[in-house]
C-alpha positions as CSV (number, residue, x, y, z in Angstrom):
1,M,-101.7,-37.3,85.1
2,N,-98.4,-39.1,84.5
3,P,-95.9,-39.8,87.8
4,T,-92.6,-37.8,88.0
5,P,-89.8,-39.9,87.6
6,S,-89.3,-39.2,91.6
7,Q,-92.8,-40.2,91.8
8,L,-91.8,-43.4,89.9
9,R,-88.7,-44.0,91.4
10,R,-90.9,-44.5,94.8
11,L,-93.6,-46.1,93.6
12,T,-90.8,-48.8,92.3
13,Q,-89.6,-48.7,96.0
14,A,-92.8,-49.5,97.3
15,T,-94.2,-52.1,94.8
16,L,-91.1,-54.2,94.7
17,P,-91.7,-56.0,98.4
18,W,-95.5,-57.0,97.4
19,R,-94.5,-58.4,94.0
20,L,-91.9,-60.5,95.7
21,L,-94.3,-61.5,98.6
22,L,-96.8,-62.0,95.5
23,G,-94.4,-64.7,93.7
24,L,-93.7,-66.3,96.9
25,L,-97.2,-66.9,97.6
26,I,-97.6,-68.3,94.4
27,I,-95.2,-70.8,95.0
28,T,-96.3,-71.5,98.1
29,V,-99.9,-72.0,97.2
30,G,-99.2,-74.2,94.5
31,V,-96.9,-76.2,95.9
32,L,-99.4,-76.9,99.1
33,A,-102.2,-77.2,96.5
34,L,-100.3,-79.6,94.8
35,T,-98.8,-81.8,97.1
36,P,-100.5,-85.2,97.7
37,A,-100.5,-85.3,101.7
38,P,-99.0,-82.3,103.6
39,A,-96.8,-83.4,106.7
40,V,-98.5,-80.9,108.7
41,D,-101.8,-79.3,108.8
42,L,-101.8,-75.8,107.7
43,G,-105.4,-75.1,107.6
44,L,-107.8,-72.8,109.5
45,G,-110.1,-76.1,109.6
46,W,-112.6,-74.9,106.7
47,D,-111.1,-75.5,103.4
48,K,-113.2,-73.0,101.9
49,L,-111.8,-70.3,104.5
50,N,-108.3,-71.4,103.2
51,H,-109.2,-71.0,100.0
52,T,-110.6,-67.3,100.4
53,L,-107.7,-66.3,102.6
54,A,-105.0,-67.5,100.1
55,F,-106.5,-65.8,97.4
56,A,-107.2,-62.7,99.3
57,A,-103.3,-62.5,100.3
58,L,-102.6,-63.1,96.5
59,A,-104.9,-60.5,95.3
60,W,-103.6,-58.1,98.0
61,C,-100.2,-58.4,96.6
62,A,-101.0,-57.7,93.4
63,V,-102.7,-55.1,93.8
64,L,-100.3,-53.2,96.1
65,G,-97.4,-54.8,93.7
66,Y,-98.8,-53.5,90.3
67,R,-100.2,-49.9,90.4
68,A,-100.7,-50.0,86.5
69,P,-104.1,-49.1,85.0
70,R,-107.5,-50.5,85.5
71,A,-107.5,-52.8,82.9
72,L,-104.1,-54.9,83.5
73,Q,-105.2,-55.0,87.2
74,W,-108.4,-56.6,86.0
75,A,-106.0,-58.9,84.3
76,L,-104.0,-59.4,86.2
77,L,-107.0,-60.5,89.1
78,A,-108.5,-63.0,86.6
79,G,-104.8,-64.5,86.1
80,L,-105.2,-65.2,89.7
81,L,-108.4,-66.6,89.0
82,A,-107.2,-68.5,86.5
83,F,-104.1,-69.6,88.6
84,G,-106.9,-71.0,90.6
85,G,-108.8,-73.2,88.0
86,L,-105.2,-74.6,87.0
87,I,-104.7,-75.7,90.5
88,E,-108.3,-77.1,90.9
89,L,-107.6,-78.7,87.0
90,L,-104.5,-80.2,88.4
91,Q,-105.7,-81.6,91.4
92,Q,-108.1,-84.1,89.7
93,F,-104.6,-85.8,88.9
94,V,-103.0,-85.7,92.7
95,P,-103.7,-88.2,95.0
96,N,-105.8,-87.5,98.0
97,R,-106.7,-84.1,96.1
98,S,-110.4,-83.3,94.2
99,A,-111.2,-80.7,92.1
100,E,-114.3,-79.0,93.3
101,W,-116.4,-75.6,91.2
102,S,-116.7,-74.8,95.0
103,D,-112.6,-74.0,95.7
104,L,-112.7,-72.1,92.7
105,L,-115.7,-69.9,93.8
106,A,-113.8,-69.8,97.1
107,D,-110.9,-68.5,95.2
108,A,-112.8,-65.9,93.3
109,I,-114.4,-64.3,96.6
110,G,-110.7,-64.2,98.4
111,I,-109.6,-62.4,95.0
112,G,-112.4,-60.0,95.5
113,V,-111.9,-58.9,99.1
114,G,-108.1,-59.0,98.5
115,A,-108.6,-56.4,95.6
116,V,-110.8,-54.2,97.3
117,C,-109.2,-54.1,100.4
118,A,-105.9,-53.1,99.1
119,A,-107.4,-50.6,96.9
120,V,-109.0,-49.0,99.5
121,V,-106.0,-48.6,101.6
122,L,-104.2,-47.5,98.4
123,Q,-107.3,-44.8,97.6
124,L,-106.7,-44.1,101.4
125,R,-103.1,-43.4,101.4
126,R,-103.6,-41.2,98.0
127,E,-100.5,-43.5,96.5
128,P,-99.9,-42.8,93.0
129,A,-101.1,-45.3,90.0
130,I,-99.5,-45.2,86.8
131,S,-102.3,-43.5,84.6
132,G,-103.0,-45.0,81.3
133,P,-106.3,-46.3,79.2
């Protein structure tokens, strides 16, 4: 069932803040990940937890910000994982940084946790989604 124009308008109003936050988080995560030596330790004490929570937040915002057909949401989540992979590749060239497969695994776990939590919230709230293939 396709949403009515009124539902689409409400959906846009509900998703825009999440899209803006997603963009801000992507920039923030990218800058923090590629800074040679951050001036302030913003970490949570364990690097893998930092990765997991950062990418859980990205996935949460992505799912809430883009209520698209399932295939497109999977593509968006895969894009977040590719972003994590790109960060790891680029960190090879940044002083005081290193690329680690375990960081990418932590990113993937975070994406899964964030996406599932956001999907559960949408299901519980019975939020409309854009229907399609």
